[in-house]
C-alpha positions, 0 to 999 in steps of 0.5 A, a space after each residue: 585615516 581620513 586624511 588618507 582619502 582626502 589628501 589627493 583630492 585636496 592636492 588634485 584641486 590644489 594642482 588644478 584650480 589653486 587655492 581658491 579652487 579647493 572648495 569643501 563640495 569639490 573636496 567631498 565629491 572627489 574623496 567620498 567623504 562628507 562635506 560636514 565630516 570635512 567641517 567636523 575636522 577641518 573648520 576652515 579651508 586654512 586648516 584643510 590645507 594646512 594640516 593635509 599640505 603643510 603639516 602632514 610633510 615627512 621631513 627627513 633630518 637635516 643632512 649638513 655642515 653642523 653649524 650655525 651657517 650649514 644649519 641655516 644653509 640646509 633649513 633655508 634650501 628645504 623651505 625654498 624646495 618646499 615652497 619652490 614647487 608643487 601644492 605648497 608652491 600654490 597654497 602656502 602663500 593663501 594659507 600664510 594669509 589666512 593665518 593673519 586672521 586666525 590665531 588658532 591657526 598661526 599658533 599651530 603653526 608655530 607648534 607644528 612647523 616652526 618648532 619642529 625646523 627649530 628642533 633640528 637645527 638645535 640637534 644638528 648645533 648640538 652635535 
């Protein structure tokens, strides 16, 4: 899959230079994927980073007390861990800023990450 080639290049660029330092040229050179192919899959840098850094995460089921308080605490802890370190901590604030100007990407965030978190909390509360 193209994501398997591109994700390591994106993560390395974020780690080395932060969000501003991620360029299609750099990702193409590091991944061996043509810049035109990158643009075809991810028309904006925000989408590139959203897909490969934020949305591409495998989330484990929340393991907590099945109460509103327990689920809320577990979900908040997950978000804090995710945003507290690593590539996400360096990229997510800028991606969120870009979301304000990209309603399509904002909807994808709602349909993806937010819906997944909501589904996890609903599962916990249904127990």
